[in-house]
C-alpha positions in Angstrom: -17.2 -17.0 4.3 -17.7 -13.9 6.3 -14.7 -12.2 7.7 -15.7 -12.5 11.2 -15.9 -16.3 10.7 -12.5 -16.4 9.3 -11.0 -14.4 12.2 -12.8 -16.8 14.5 -11.0 -19.8 12.8 -7.7 -18.0 13.4 -8.5 -17.6 17.1 -9.6 -21.3 17.3 -6.2 -22.1 15.7 -7.9 -23.9 12.9 -5.7 -24.4 9.8 -8.7 -24.0 7.5 -8.4 -20.3 8.3 -5.5 -19.9 5.9 -7.4 -21.7 3.1 -10.4 -19.4 3.5 -8.3 -16.4 3.7 -6.6 -17.5 0.5 -9.9 -18.2 -1.3 -11.3 -14.9 -0.4 -8.3 -12.5 -0.4 -5.7 -14.3 -2.4 -6.2 -12.4 -5.6 -6.3 -9.1 -3.8 -3.2 -9.8 -1.8 -1.3 -11.1 -5.0 -2.2 -7.8 -6.8 -0.8 -5.8 -3.9 2.4 -7.8 -3.8 2.7 -7.7 -7.8 2.3 -3.9 -7.9 5.3 -3.6 -5.6 7.5 -6.5 -6.6 6.6 -7.1 -10.5 7.8 -10.8 -9.9 5.6 -13.8 -9.6 7.7 -15.8 -7.2 8.5 -12.8 -5.0 4.7 -12.0 -4.9 3.7 -15.5 -3.9 6.3 -15.5 -1.3 4.9 -12.2 0.1 1.3 -13.5 0.0 2.3 -16.8 1.7 4.2 -14.8 4.4 1.0 -12.7 4.9 -0.8 -15.8 5.9 1.9 -16.7 8.3 2.0 -13.2 9.8 -1.9 -13.3 10.2 -1.7 -16.7 11.9 0.9 -15.3 14.4 -1.0 -12.1 15.1 -4.4 -13.6 15.7 -4.8 -14.0 18.6 -4.2 -11.6 20.4 -5.1 -9.2 17.6 -8.7 -9.3 16.3 -8.8 -7.1 13.1 -11.9 -5.0 12.5 -11.4 -5.1 8.8 -9.7 -8.2 7.6 -8.9 -7.1 4.1 -7.2 -3.9 5.2 -5.3 -6.0 8.0 -4.2 -8.4 5.4 -3.4 -5.8 2.7 -1.2 -3.9 5.0 0.8 -7.0 6.1 1.2 -7.8 2.2 2.3 -4.3 1.4 5.0 -4.1 4.2 6.4 -7.6 3.4 6.4 -6.8 -0.2 8.3 -3.6 0.3 10.8 -5.5 2.5 11.4 -8.1 -0.1 11.7 -5.4 -2.7 14.4 -3.8 -0.7 16.2 -6.9 0.2 16.5 -8.2 -3.3 17.5 -4.9 -4.9 14.8 -5.2 -7.5 16.0 -2.0 -9.2 18.2 -4.4 -11.3 15.1 -6.5 -12.2 13.2 -3.8 -13.9 10.7 -1.2 -12.8 7.7 -2.0 -10.8 4.6 0.1 -9.9 6.3 0.7 -6.5 9.3 2.4 -8.2 7.2 4.3 -10.7 4.9 5.6 -7.9 7.9 6.7 -5.7 9.5 8.3 -8.6 6.3 10.5 -9.1 6.0 11.4 -5.5 9.9 12.4 -5.3 9.2 15.9 -6.2 6.8 16.6 -3.4 7.9 14.3 -0.5 11.3 14.5 1.0 13.5 11.5 0.5 14.0 8.8 3.1 16.9 9.2 5.7 18.5 7.0 8.3 16.9 5.8 11.5 17.7 9.1 13.0 14.8 10.7 10.9 12.1 8.3 12.1 10.4 11.0 14.2 10.4 13.5 11.3 8.9 10.8 9.0 6.1 10.2 11.4 5.3 13.8 11.6 5.4 13.9 7.8 3.0 11.1 7.7 0.6 13.0 10.0 0.8 16.0 7.6 0.1 13.9 4.4 -2.8 12.2 6.3 -4.2 15.7 7.1 -3.8 16.8 3.6 -5.6 13.6 2.2 -8.5 14.1 4.6 -9.2 17.5 3.0 -9.1 16.3 -0.7 -12.2 15.5 -2.7 -13.1 11.7 -2.3 -12.2 11.1 -6.0 -8.8 12.5 -5.8 -8.1 10.9 -2.3 -9.1 7.4 -3.6 -6.9 7.9 -6.7 -4.0 9.1 -4.5 -4.2 6.2 -2.3 -4.7 3.6 -4.9 -1.6 5.0 -6.8 0.7 5.7 -4.0 -0.3 3.4 -1.2 -1.4 0.2 -3.2 0.8 1.1 -6.1 -2.0 0.4 -8.6 -1.0 0.9 -12.2 -2.3 4.2 -13.3 -4.6 2.6 -15.8 -6.2 0.3 -13.1 -6.6 3.2 -10.7 -8.3 5.3 -13.3 -10.6 2.5 -14.5 -11.8 1.8 -10.8 -13.0 5.5 -10.7 -14.4 5.4 -14.2 -12.0 8.1 -15.5 -9.6 8.1 -18.4 -5.9 7.5 -17.9 -5.3 11.1 -19.0 -7.7 12.6 -16.4 -6.3 10.4 -13.8 -2.7 11.6 -14.7 -3.7 15.2 -14.6 -5.6 14.8 -11.3 -2.6 13.1 -9.7 -0.2 15.8 -11.1 -2.5 18.5 -9.6 -2.7 16.7 -6.3 1.0 16.2 -6.1 1.4 19.9 -6.7 -1.0 20.7 -4.0 0.7 18.3 -1.6 4.0 20.0 -2.3 2.6 23.4 -1.7 1.0 22.2 1.6 4.2 20.6 2.9 6.2 23.6 2.0 3.7 25.7 4.0 4.2 23.4 6.9 7.9 24.0 6.7 9.3 21.1 4.7 12.0 22.1 2.2 11.5 20.1 -1.0 
């Protein structure tokens, strides 16, 4: 079923919207949740909560790209679950590994008082990403936004894991230099 038709089902408050969403995007959403949580039950909870959030958001919201809309909801919900359940005790997930890799070039998170600075930092990172070559940008986003395992991110671009690791290392180094130039102390 086309995305537009699925969104129309949500707007009509037709419960088959959730079934259609699950059939079309269930695996995609589960992969996002799994990369963050590394736990089947938590991932399923996140995906099910995604359907509920989508149901509550439409209407009034009519997403232009349904997959991105749903993926973003799943990502945020999964990160919230990860934080609440203190999954550091449960073992490493791709979320943990990805954040460890980025820790050298992005300042750590602070309290709510640093929300403005975090938004400003996000703007700088987005500007940096816009100037990257497409391959480096896609790899960076797959690894650090979707938390894809390195092997999966590399395979999606038809490159070896070693090449992807090197490209990510160089990109993080460039990001660090860029942010230092913008006045961030890392």
